[in-house]
C-alpha positions in Angstrom: 13.4 11.4 -14.7 10.5 9.1 -13.7 9.3 10.0 -10.4 6.4 7.8 -9.4 3.5 5.6 -10.6 0.7 7.5 -11.8 -2.0 5.0 -13.0 -2.6 1.1 -13.0 -5.4 0.1 -15.4 -8.2 -2.3 -14.7 -10.5 -3.1 -17.3 -14.2 -3.4 -16.2 -17.3 -4.2 -17.8 -19.4 -1.4 -15.8 -17.7 1.6 -14.7 -20.4 2.7 -12.2 -20.6 -0.8 -10.6 -16.8 -0.7 -10.3 -16.9 2.8 -9.0 -19.3 1.7 -6.2 -17.2 -1.3 -5.4 -13.9 0.4 -5.1 -15.4 3.5 -3.1 -18.1 2.0 -1.0 -16.8 -1.3 -0.3 -12.8 -0.8 -0.3 -13.0 2.6 0.9 -10.9 4.3 -1.9 -11.8 7.7 -3.1 -13.0 8.8 -6.4 -10.3 11.2 -8.1 -11.2 11.8 -11.8 -14.5 11.2 -13.4 -14.0 12.8 -16.8 -16.5 11.8 -19.7 -15.0 12.5 -23.1 -15.5 11.3 -26.6 -12.7 8.9 -26.3 -14.4 7.4 -23.2 -14.9 8.0 -19.5 -11.6 8.5 -17.7 -12.5 7.4 -14.1 -10.0 6.8 -11.3 -10.1 5.9 -7.7 -7.2 6.2 -5.2 -6.2 5.6 -1.6 -6.2 8.6 0.7 -2.5 9.0 0.5 -2.6 9.6 -3.4 0.2 7.2 -3.8 -1.2 6.2 -7.1 -4.5 6.0 -9.0 -6.4 3.0 -10.4 -7.9 3.8 -13.9 -11.4 2.0 -14.3 -11.5 1.6 -18.0 -14.2 -0.2 -20.0 -13.1 -3.3 -21.3 -12.7 -7.1 -21.1 -11.7 -8.0 -17.5 -9.0 -10.5 -17.3 -7.6 -12.8 -14.8 -3.9 -13.0 -16.0 -2.2 -16.3 -17.4 -3.3 -19.5 -16.1 -1.2 -22.7 -16.5 -3.2 -25.7 -15.5 -0.2 -27.9 -15.6 1.6 -26.0 -12.8 -0.7 -24.7 -10.3 0.7 -21.5 -8.6 -0.2 -18.4 -7.0 -1.9 -16.0 -9.4 -1.1 -12.5 -8.6 -3.5 -9.7 -9.7 -2.6 -6.5 -11.4 -3.1 -4.2 -8.4 -1.4 -4.5 -4.9 -2.7 -2.4 -2.0 -1.0 -2.1 1.3 -2.8 -2.1 4.7 -1.4 -1.3 8.2 -3.9 -3.8 9.7 -4.9 -6.4 7.1 -6.9 -8.8 9.3 -9.0 -5.9 10.6 -9.5 -4.4 7.2 -10.7 -7.8 5.8 -13.5 -8.0 8.4 -14.7 -4.5 7.5 -14.5 -5.2 3.8 -16.4 -8.6 4.4 -19.3 -6.6 6.1 -19.4 -4.5 2.9 -19.8 -7.6 0.7 -16.1 -7.9 -0.7 -15.3 -11.5 -1.7 -12.0 -13.0 -1.2 -10.4 -16.0 -2.9 -8.9 -17.3 0.5 -11.0 -17.8 3.5 -8.9 -15.7 5.7 -5.5 -13.7 5.5 -2.4 -15.7 5.1 0.9 -15.2 6.8 3.7 -15.6 4.4 7.5 -14.6 4.5 6.8 -11.0 3.5 3.9 -10.1 5.9 0.3 -11.1 5.6 -1.7 -11.3 2.2 -5.2 -12.0 0.9 -6.8 -11.8 -2.6 -10.1 -9.7 -3.1 -12.2 -10.0 -6.2 -14.1 -6.9 -7.8 -17.3 -7.5 -9.5 -15.7 -8.5 -12.8 -13.3 -10.8 -11.1 -10.3 -8.8 -11.2 -7.9 -9.9 -8.5 -6.7 -7.3 -5.9 -3.9 -8.3 -3.9 -4.1 -7.0 -0.3 -1.0 -6.9 1.7 0.5 -6.1 5.1 4.3 -5.7 5.4 6.0 -7.3 8.4 7.1 -5.0 11.3 10.5 -3.5 10.6 10.0 -3.7 6.7 11.9 -0.9 5.0 11.4 0.4 1.7 14.6 -0.5 0.4 13.9 -4.0 0.6 
Protein backbone atom coordinates (compact mmCIF):
# COMPACT_ATOMS: atom_id res chain seq x y z
CA UNK A 1 0.00 0.00 0.00
CA UNK A 2 1.25 3.50 -0.78
CA UNK A 3 2.11 5.41 2.38
CA UNK A 4 3.29 8.94 1.62
CA UNK A 5 4.80 11.24 -0.94
CA UNK A 6 8.54 10.73 -1.27
CA UNK A 7 9.76 13.24 -3.86
CA UNK A 8 8.53 16.13 -5.95
CA UNK A 9 10.80 16.93 -8.91
CA UNK A 10 11.77 20.45 -9.92
CA UNK A 11 13.86 20.84 -13.03
CA UNK A 12 16.66 23.35 -12.50
CA UNK A 13 19.33 24.76 -14.78
CA UNK A 14 22.04 24.87 -12.08
CA UNK A 15 21.87 22.46 -9.13
CA UNK A 16 24.35 24.39 -6.98
CA UNK A 17 22.44 27.65 -7.44
CA UNK A 18 19.16 25.87 -6.69
CA UNK A 19 20.64 24.24 -3.58
CA UNK A 20 21.76 27.65 -2.28
CA UNK A 21 18.29 29.12 -2.90
CA UNK A 22 16.34 26.34 -1.21
CA UNK A 23 18.66 26.02 1.80
CA UNK A 24 19.94 29.57 2.39
CA UNK A 25 16.90 31.57 1.30
CA UNK A 26 13.94 29.28 2.05
CA UNK A 27 15.56 27.47 4.99
CA UNK A 28 15.03 23.92 3.76
CA UNK A 29 17.63 21.29 4.60
CA UNK A 30 19.84 19.35 2.21
CA UNK A 31 18.97 15.66 2.48
CA UNK A 32 20.70 13.74 -0.32
CA UNK A 33 23.58 14.82 -2.55
CA UNK A 34 24.70 11.80 -4.52
CA UNK A 35 26.71 12.28 -7.70
CA UNK A 36 26.41 9.26 -9.95
CA UNK A 37 27.02 8.37 -13.59
CA UNK A 38 23.28 8.90 -14.23
CA UNK A 39 23.38 12.42 -12.76
CA UNK A 40 23.56 14.17 -9.42
CA UNK A 41 20.66 13.11 -7.16
CA UNK A 42 20.11 16.20 -5.00
CA UNK A 43 17.21 16.69 -2.57
CA UNK A 44 16.09 19.28 -0.04
CA UNK A 45 13.32 18.96 2.56
CA UNK A 46 11.53 20.82 5.33
CA UNK A 47 12.64 19.98 8.86
CA UNK A 48 9.71 17.61 9.41
CA UNK A 49 10.84 15.34 6.54
CA UNK A 50 7.26 15.29 5.22
CA UNK A 51 8.65 15.00 1.68
CA UNK A 52 11.73 15.81 -0.35
CA UNK A 53 12.15 18.03 -3.40
CA UNK A 54 14.42 16.53 -6.04
CA UNK A 55 16.44 19.26 -7.79
CA UNK A 56 17.07 17.59 -11.15
CA UNK A 57 18.97 19.06 -14.10
CA UNK A 58 16.64 20.01 -16.90
CA UNK A 59 14.55 22.67 -18.56
CA UNK A 60 12.61 24.54 -15.87
CA UNK A 61 8.94 24.97 -16.71
CA UNK A 62 6.12 27.23 -15.64
CA UNK A 63 3.22 24.92 -16.48
CA UNK A 64 0.46 25.55 -18.97
CA UNK A 65 -0.49 29.10 -19.87
CA UNK A 66 -3.75 29.96 -21.64
CA UNK A 67 -3.66 33.62 -22.66
CA UNK A 68 -7.35 33.53 -23.61
CA UNK A 69 -8.38 32.76 -20.02
CA UNK A 70 -6.11 34.29 -17.38
CA UNK A 71 -6.26 32.31 -14.14
CA UNK A 72 -4.17 31.43 -11.14
CA UNK A 73 -1.21 29.36 -12.28
CA UNK A 74 -0.24 26.92 -9.56
CA UNK A 75 3.35 25.79 -9.21
CA UNK A 76 4.37 22.15 -8.80
CA UNK A 77 5.29 22.46 -5.11
CA UNK A 78 3.16 23.67 -2.21
CA UNK A 79 4.89 24.37 1.12
CA UNK A 80 2.92 25.05 4.29
CA UNK A 81 3.76 27.69 6.88
CA UNK A 82 2.38 28.27 10.37
CA UNK A 83 2.87 32.06 10.01
CA UNK A 84 3.15 32.92 6.33
CA UNK A 85 3.24 36.71 6.67
CA UNK A 86 6.17 36.47 9.08
CA UNK A 87 7.95 33.94 6.84
CA UNK A 88 7.49 36.13 3.75
CA UNK A 89 9.26 39.02 5.47
CA UNK A 90 12.12 36.71 6.44
CA UNK A 91 12.34 35.27 2.92
CA UNK A 92 12.33 38.78 1.41
CA UNK A 93 15.27 39.73 3.63
CA UNK A 94 17.09 36.73 2.11
CA UNK A 95 16.36 37.86 -1.45
CA UNK A 96 13.39 35.62 -2.33
CA UNK A 97 11.19 37.10 -5.09
CA UNK A 98 7.41 36.79 -5.11
CA UNK A 99 4.75 37.01 -7.82
CA UNK A 100 2.32 38.95 -5.62
CA UNK A 101 3.44 42.00 -3.63
CA UNK A 102 2.03 40.63 -0.34
CA UNK A 103 0.39 37.44 0.96
CA UNK A 104 -3.28 37.16 -0.02
CA UNK A 105 -6.17 35.95 2.13
CA UNK A 106 -8.34 33.42 0.30
CA UNK A 107 -11.03 30.91 1.35
CA UNK A 108 -8.48 28.26 2.34
CA UNK A 109 -6.12 30.48 4.35
CA UNK A 110 -3.29 32.74 3.19
CA UNK A 111 -1.21 32.30 0.02
CA UNK A 112 1.68 33.76 -1.97
CA UNK A 113 3.81 32.47 -4.84
CA UNK A 114 7.62 32.59 -4.65
CA UNK A 115 9.99 32.14 -7.58
CA UNK A 116 13.21 30.16 -7.52
CA UNK A 117 16.21 31.27 -9.64
CA UNK A 118 14.86 29.31 -12.64
CA UNK A 119 11.38 30.81 -12.39
CA UNK A 120 9.81 27.68 -10.87
CA UNK A 121 6.70 28.71 -8.96
CA UNK A 122 6.61 27.69 -5.28
CA UNK A 123 3.21 27.97 -3.65
CA UNK A 124 3.49 29.02 0.00
CA UNK A 125 0.35 28.49 2.06
CA UNK A 126 -1.00 28.91 5.57
CA UNK A 127 -4.14 26.99 6.46
CA UNK A 128 -6.91 28.78 8.35
CA UNK A 129 -7.28 28.14 12.08
CA UNK A 130 -9.33 25.04 12.76
CA UNK A 131 -8.43 23.40 9.44
CA UNK A 132 -8.29 19.63 9.73
CA UNK A 133 -6.38 17.15 7.57
CA UNK A 134 -9.64 15.51 6.55
CA UNK A 135 -10.71 18.56 4.50
